[in-house]
N, C-alpha and C positions, 0 to 999 in steps of 0.2 A: 482219518478213519474213525468210525464210531467208537464210543466207549465200550469197554469189555462187558460182556454179559456176566451176571452173577448166577452161578449154577450151584445148587445144593442137591445132592442125591444121597439118601440114607436107606438102609435096609430096615424094614419094619415088618416083622413076622415073615410072611411069605411074599411080601411085595417090596419093590423098590419105589420109594416116594421121591419125586423130582419136583423141584421148584426152579424156575428160570425167569430171571428179570432181564428183559431185553431193552436197554436204553435206546429209544428211537423217538423222533418227534411225531410220527404218525399223523402228518398233516392231511386233512381230508380233501383239500382243494376247494372247499366251500367258503373258507374264511377270507377276510380281506385285511391288508395291512393298514397302518394308520393313515395312509394317503388314499385309501379306497381301492387299491389294486388287488386283484385276487392273488392269494398265496398258492403256488402250484402244489398239486397233490404229491405227497412223499410219504409212503407207508409201506410196511412189510407186507409182502403178498404170500410168500411161501416159507414154511418152517419145516425142517426135518430134524428129528432127534433119533440118534442111534445109541445103543448100549452094547458094548462088547462086539461091535461090528454089524449088528442087526438093527434094522429100523424098528423103533417102538412107537413112534408118533409122526404123522404127517399132518400138517394143517395148512389151510388156505385162509389167510386173513384178509380183511377188507378195510375200507376207510372208516368203518363203524367201530374199530378197536381203538381204545384210548392210548394216549401217549405212554411210553415205557411199559409195554405189555408185560404182564406177569402170567406165566403158565404154571399150573400145578396139576400133576397127574401121577398115577402110579401104574406099575405093570408087574407081572409075574416073570420070574426067570432071571432076575439080576443077581449078581454076586458081589461081595465086597472086593474092591480092587478093579472092577470093570470100569472102563472109560465111557463116560457119557459125552457125546459130541452133539452140539447144537449148531445147525447151519440155517441161515436165513438169507433171503434175497428181497430187495424192495423195488418199488416202481421206477427207480432211477438205475436199476441194474447193480446197485451196490450190494456187496455180500459181506457176511460176517460169519465166522466160525470160532467157537470156543469149546473147551473141554474141561471136565472135572472128573474126579474119581469117586465111585460109590463108596460110602463109608459104612462101617458095620454099626 
């Protein structure tokens, strides 16, 4: 299974600021290996992030996103102690879910 995501969520004034590092190769399908054979595409396609049970971000990624994507966003309405849950799925059908707690 893929390496765990690093999730940091902090309250800053009226917003919850979230940073998510998603370890993933994000292979485009355009590169070739040392023997000249194409490396098959393997990248995250869909990301959903929820806080306290409500969806706060949905994203569709493509092969144009670099290896180990880093998402940074903020939203209103979070509270200290809320659970931030990040779910993704990739082109091979692999899935990953990780959680963190919003810090004051």
